[in-house]
NUVO-217398 format. One record per residue: residue number from 1; x, y, z of N, C-alpha, C, O in turn. Coordinates in steps of 0.2 Angstrom, whole numbers, plus 5000, padded with zeros to 4 digits. Layout:
BEGIN
NODE    n  neast  nnorth   nup  caeast  canorth  caup  ceast  cnorth   cup  oeast  onorth   oup
NODE  NUM      X       Y     Z       X        Y     Z      X       Y     Z      X       Y     Z
...
This chain:
BEGIN
NODE    n  neast  nnorth   nup  caeast  canorth  caup  ceast  cnorth   cup  oeast  onorth   oup
NODE    1   5049    5122  4835    5046     5117  4839   5047    5110  4836   5046    5110  4830
NODE    2   5049    5106  4840    5051     5099  4837   5044    5095  4836   5039    5097  4839
NODE    3   5044    5090  4832    5038     5086  4831   5036    5082  4837   5041    5080  4841
NODE    4   5030    5081  4838    5027     5078  4844   5028    5070  4842   5028    5068  4837
NODE    5   5029    5066  4848    5031     5059  4847   5026    5055  4850   5021    5058  4853
NODE    6   5027    5048  4850    5022     5044  4853   5026    5040  4858   5032    5039  4858
NODE    7   5022    5038  4864    5025     5035  4869   5021    5029  4871   5015    5029  4869
NODE    8   5024    5024  4874    5021     5018  4877   5023    5016  4884   5029    5016  4885
NODE    9   5018    5015  4888    5020     5013  4895   5016    5006  4896   5010    5006  4895
NODE   10   5020    5002  4898    5018     4995  4900   5023    4990  4902   5029    4992  4903
NODE   11   5022    4984  4902    5027     4979  4904   5032    4978  4898   5031    4980  4893
NODE   12   5037    4975  4900    5043     4974  4895   5041    4971  4889   5042    4973  4883
NODE   13   5037    4965  4889    5035     4962  4883   5030    4966  4879   5031    4965  4873
NODE   14   5026    4969  4882    5021     4973  4879   5024    4979  4875   5021    4981  4870
NODE   15   5029    4982  4878    5032     4988  4875   5038    4986  4869   5039    4991  4865
NODE   16   5040    4980  4869    5046     4979  4865   5045    4980  4858   5049    4983  4855
NODE   17   5039    4978  4855    5038     4979  4848   5037    4986  4846   5039    4988  4841
NODE   18   5034    4990  4851    5033     4997  4849   5040    5001  4849   5041    5005  4845
NODE   19   5045    4999  4853    5051     5002  4853   5054    5001  4846   5058    5005  4843
NODE   20   5053    4995  4843    5056     4993  4837   5054    4997  4831   5057    4998  4826
NODE   21   5048    5001  4832    5046     5005  4827   5046    5012  4828   5043    5017  4825
NODE   22   5050    5014  4833    5052     5021  4835   5048    5024  4840   5048    5030  4841
NODE   23   5043    5020  4844    5039     5023  4849   5044    5024  4855   5047    5019  4857
NODE   24   5044    5029  4859    5047     5030  4865   5044    5025  4870   5038    5026  4872
NODE   25   5047    5020  4873    5044     5016  4878   5047    5017  4885   5053    5019  4886
NODE   26   5042    5016  4889    5044     5016  4896   5041    5010  4900   5035    5009  4900
NODE   27   5046    5006  4902    5044     4999  4905   5042    5000  4912   5045    5003  4916
NODE   28   5036    4998  4914    5033     4997  4920   5033    4990  4922   5029    4986  4921
NODE   29   5038    4988  4926    5039     4981  4928   5033    4979  4932   5031    4973  4931
NODE   30   5030    4983  4936    5023     4982  4939   5018    4987  4937   5020    4993  4936
NODE   31   5012    4986  4936    5007     4991  4935   5007    4997  4939   5006    5002  4938
NODE   32   5009    4995  4946    5010     5000  4951   5015    5005  4950   5016    5011  4953
NODE   33   5020    5004  4945    5025     5008  4943   5023    5014  4938   5026    5019  4937
NODE   34   5017    5013  4935    5014     5018  4930   5014    5025  4933   5016    5029  4929
NODE   35   5011    5026  4939    5010     5033  4941   5017    5037  4941   5018    5042  4940
NODE   36   5022    5033  4944    5029     5036  4944   5031    5038  4937   5034    5044  4936
NODE   37   5030    5034  4932    5032     5035  4925   5028    5041  4922   5031    5045  4919
NODE   38   5022    5041  4923    5017     5046  4921   5020    5053  4923   5020    5058  4920
NODE   39   5021    5053  4930    5023     5060  4933   5030    5062  4930   5031    5068  4930
NODE   40   5034    5057  4928    5041     5059  4926   5041    5061  4918   5045    5064  4916
NODE   41   5035    5059  4915    5035     5061  4907   5034    5069  4906   5030    5072  4910
NODE   42   5037    5071  4901    5036     5078  4899   5030    5077  4894   5032    5077  4888
NODE   43   5024    5078  4896    5018     5077  4892   5018    5081  4886   5015    5080  4881
NODE   44   5021    5087  4886    5021     5092  4880   5025    5089  4874   5024    5091  4869
NODE   45   5029    5084  4875    5033     5081  4870   5029    5076  4866   5031    5074  4860
NODE   46   5023    5074  4868    5019     5068  4865   5012    5070  4862   5009    5074  4865
NODE   47   5011    5067  4856    5004     5068  4854   5000    5062  4856   4994    5063  4857
NODE   48   5003    5056  4857    4999     5050  4859   5003    5047  4864   5009    5046  4864
NODE   49   5000    5044  4870    5003     5040  4875   4999    5034  4875   4993    5034  4877
NODE   50   5002    5028  4873    4998     5022  4874   5000    5019  4880   5006    5019  4883
NODE   51   4995    5016  4884    4996     5013  4890   4992    5006  4890   4987    5005  4888
NODE   52   4996    5001  4893    4993     4994  4893   4987    4995  4899   4987    4999  4903
NODE   53   4982    4990  4898    4977     4990  4902   4978    4990  4910   4976    4993  4914
NODE   54   4983    4985  4912    4985     4985  4919   4987    4991  4922   4985    4994  4927
NODE   55   4992    4995  4918    4994     5001  4920   4989    5007  4920   4989    5011  4924
NODE   56   4985    5007  4915    4979     5011  4914   4975    5011  4920   4973    5016  4923
NODE   57   4973    5005  4922    4969     5005  4928   4972    5008  4934   4968    5011  4938
NODE   58   4978    5007  4935    4982     5010  4941   4982    5017  4940   4981    5021  4945
NODE   59   4983    5020  4935    4984     5027  4933   4977    5030  4935   4977    5035  4938
NODE   60   4972    5027  4932    4965     5030  4933   4963    5030  4941   4960    5035  4943
NODE   61   4966    5025  4945    4964     5026  4952   4969    5031  4956   4966    5034  4960
NODE   62   4975    5031  4954    4980     5035  4958   4981    5042  4955   4984    5046  4959
NODE   63   4980    5044  4949    4982     5050  4946   4975    5054  4945   4971    5053  4941
NODE   64   4974    5060  4949    4969     5064  4948   4968    5067  4941   4973    5069  4939
NODE   65   4962    5067  4938    4962     5069  4931   4964    5065  4926   4965    5067  4920
NODE   66   4966    5059  4927    4968     5054  4922   4963    5050  4920   4959    5048  4924
NODE   67   4962    5049  4913    4966     5052  4908   4964    5059  4906   4958    5061  4908
NODE   68   4969    5063  4904    4967     5070  4902   4962    5070  4897   4962    5066  4892
NODE   69   4957    5075  4897    4952     5076  4893   4953    5082  4888   4955    5087  4890
NODE   70   4953    5081  4882    4954     5086  4877   4961    5088  4876   4965    5087  4881
NODE   71   4963    5090  4870    4970     5092  4869   4975    5086  4869   4973    5080  4868
NODE   72   4981    5087  4870    4986     5082  4869   4990    5081  4876   4990    5086  4880
NODE   73   4992    5075  4877    4992     5070  4873   4986    5066  4873   4982    5066  4878
NODE   74   4984    5062  4868    4979     5058  4868   4981    5051  4871   4986    5049  4869
NODE   75   4977    5049  4876    4979     5042  4879   4975    5037  4876   4969    5037  4876
NODE   76   4979    5032  4874    4975     5026  4871   4977    5020  4875   4983    5019  4877
NODE   77   4972    5016  4877    4972     5010  4881   4973    5004  4876   4969    5003  4872
NODE   78   4978    5000  4877    4979     4994  4873   4980    4988  4878   4982    4988  4883
NODE   79   4978    4982  4875    4978     4976  4879   4986    4975  4880   4990    4976  4876
NODE   80   4987    4972  4886    4994     4969  4887   4995    4963  4883   4990    4959  4881
NODE   81   5001    4961  4882    5002     4954  4879   5000    4948  4883   4998    4943  4880
NODE   82   4999    4949  4889    4997     4944  4893   4989    4943  4893   4986    4938  4895
NODE   83   4986    4947  4889    4978     4946  4888   4975    4952  4889   4977    4957  4893
NODE   84   4968    4952  4887    4964     4958  4888   4960    4958  4894   4958    4953  4896
NODE   85   4959    4964  4897    4954     4964  4903   4948    4968  4900   4944    4970  4904
NODE   86   4947    4969  4894    4942     4972  4891   4941    4980  4892   4937    4983  4890
NODE   87   4946    4983  4896    4946     4990  4897   4947    4994  4890   4944    4999  4889
NODE   88   4952    4991  4886    4953     4995  4880   4946    4995  4875   4945    5000  4873
NODE   89   4943    4989  4875    4937     4989  4871   4931    4993  4874   4928    4997  4870
NODE   90   4931    4993  4881    4926     4997  4884   4927    5005  4883   4922    5009  4881
NODE   91   4933    5007  4883    4935     5014  4882   4933    5016  4875   4931    5022  4873
NODE   92   4935    5012  4870    4934     5013  4863   4926    5014  4862   4924    5018  4858
NODE   93   4922    5009  4865    4915     5009  4864   4912    5016  4867   4908    5019  4864
NODE   94   4915    5018  4873    4913     5024  4876   4914    5030  4871   4910    5035  4870
NODE   95   4920    5030  4868    4921     5036  4863   4917    5036  4857   4915    5041  4854
NODE   96   4915    5030  4854    4911     5029  4849   4904    5031  4850   4901    5035  4846
NODE   97   4901    5029  4856    4895     5032  4858   4895    5039  4859   4890    5042  4857
NODE   98   4900    5042  4862    4900     5049  4862   4900    5053  4855   4897    5058  4854
NODE   99   4904    5050  4851    4905     5053  4844   4898    5052  4840   4896    5057  4836
NODE  100   4896    5046  4840    4890     5044  4836   4883    5046  4839   4878    5047  4836
NODE  101   4883    5045  4846    4877     5046  4849   4873    5040  4850   4867    5040  4853
NODE  102   4876    5034  4849    4872     5028  4849   4878    5022  4850   4883    5023  4847
NODE  103   4876    5017  4853    4880     5011  4854   4879    5007  4848   4873    5004  4847
NODE  104   4884    5006  4843    4883     5003  4837   4883    4995  4838   4881    4992  4833
NODE  105   4884    4993  4843    4884     4985  4844   4878    4983  4847   4877    4976  4847
NODE  106   4873    4987  4849    4867     4984  4851   4861    4985  4846   4856    4983  4848
């Protein structure tokens, strides 16, 4: 079995730096292109799939069961270079509350 990889789905500018460090990048010219890219991915190849906030929001609306819960790949939401929509911070906060049992910011 080959080693699992990391992938990144997002706009061209957001994915460029990740490609430079060996992450497999998938450019979604528009956030609405995210579902097509997600469906074409062989998810068994990836340990982590990073998704920009705009693409994540479309995937959440249009792909049943997204993001996958438990197991691999782990889906990480990251801000796009164009700015944050606070989706990434909110998802991280949810995971911390689930792990710790309390909201550490309040």
